[in-house]
C-alpha positions in Angstrom: -3.0 5.2 6.3 -1.5 1.8 7.3 -1.2 1.1 10.9 2.3 0.6 12.4 3.6 -3.0 12.3 3.6 -5.0 15.5 6.8 -6.6 14.1 10.2 -4.8 14.4 11.7 -3.7 11.2 14.8 -5.9 11.7 12.6 -9.0 12.0 10.7 -8.1 8.8 14.0 -7.6 6.9 15.4 -10.9 8.3 12.2 -12.8 7.4 12.4 -11.5 3.8 16.1 -12.5 3.5 15.3 -15.9 4.9 12.5 -16.5 2.3 15.0 -15.6 -0.5 17.5 -18.0 1.0 15.2 -21.0 1.4 12.9 -20.5 -1.6 14.8 -23.1 -3.7 14.7 -25.7 -0.9 10.9 -25.8 -1.1 8.4 -27.0 -3.8 6.9 -23.6 -4.0 6.9 -20.1 -2.5 4.0 -20.8 -0.2 5.8 -23.6 1.6 8.9 -21.5 1.9 6.8 -18.7 3.4 5.2 -21.1 5.8 8.5 -22.5 7.0 9.9 -19.0 7.7 6.6 -17.9 9.3 6.7 -20.9 11.7 10.5 -20.5 12.4 10.2 -16.8 13.3 6.8 -16.9 15.0 5.1 -14.6 12.5 1.3 -14.6 12.9 0.4 -15.3 9.3 2.0 -16.5 6.1 0.1 -13.7 4.2 1.8 -11.1 6.5 5.2 -12.4 5.3 4.0 -12.7 1.7 3.1 -8.9 1.9 6.6 -8.1 3.2 8.2 -10.0 0.4 6.0 -8.3 -2.2 6.8 -4.9 -0.8 10.5 -5.7 -0.8 10.4 -6.8 -4.4 8.5 -3.7 -5.5 10.9 -1.4 -3.7 13.9 -3.3 -5.2 12.4 -2.9 -8.7 12.1 -6.6 -9.3 8.3 -6.6 -9.2 5.9 -4.1 -10.8 4.0 -1.8 -8.5 4.1 1.5 -6.6 7.2 1.8 -4.4 7.1 3.0 -0.8 8.8 6.2 -1.9 6.3 6.8 -4.7 3.5 6.1 -2.3 4.8 8.8 0.1 5.2 11.2 -2.8 1.6 10.6 -4.0 0.3 11.0 -0.4 2.2 14.3 -0.1 0.9 15.5 -3.4 -2.8 14.9 -2.5 -2.6 16.0 1.2 -5.0 18.9 1.8 -6.7 18.8 -1.6 -9.9 20.8 -1.9 -12.4 21.0 -4.8 -15.9 22.5 -5.1 -18.3 25.0 -6.5 -18.1 28.8 -6.0 -17.6 29.4 -2.3 -18.5 25.8 -1.2 -15.7 23.3 -0.9 -16.8 19.8 -1.8 -15.0 18.1 -0.1 -12.8 20.3 2.1 -9.2 19.4 3.0 -9.2 15.9 1.6 -6.2 13.6 2.1 -6.4 10.7 -0.3 -4.1 7.9 -1.2 -5.0 5.5 -4.1 -2.4 2.9 -5.0 -1.6 2.5 -8.7 -3.9 0.0 -10.4 -6.1 -0.4 -7.4 -9.8 -0.7 -7.7 -11.2 2.1 -5.5 -14.8 3.0 -4.6 -15.9 6.5 -3.4 -19.1 6.1 -1.4 -21.3 8.8 0.1 -24.8 10.4 0.0 -26.1 12.4 -2.9 -24.5 15.8 -3.1 -21.5 14.9 -1.0 -19.0 15.6 -3.9 -18.2 12.1 -5.3 -18.5 13.3 -8.9 -16.7 16.5 -8.2 -13.8 14.6 -6.7 -13.7 12.3 -9.7 -13.7 15.1 -12.3 -11.5 17.5 -10.4 -8.5 18.8 -12.3 -6.3 18.2 -9.2 -5.8 14.6 -10.4 -3.8 15.9 -13.3 -1.1 17.7 -11.4 
């Protein structure tokens, strides 16, 4: 789960609007992001780039999993269990995997990695 942002929502929205407004005044998006980052005192250009990407995905102008879809997927997979006979492997798993993300499941032998990957719960 993502940690809460140290930046207020209104500042994030304002920063995204500002990037859209000044983008054509700069040679590329990176310099536009840097200008807005410096003007608003945002810690990193990449932080602002992520806000812009999230906004574009949620607005439907960029491919990706929207914030709403992410919440639905998280709710769908919250409390998932799979296993053999009376042994749950794993028990009460909450898992979020973004669409098209490369994801690794790591654990010791017998911990349920293969069971998780082959579980029919993925096909709900």
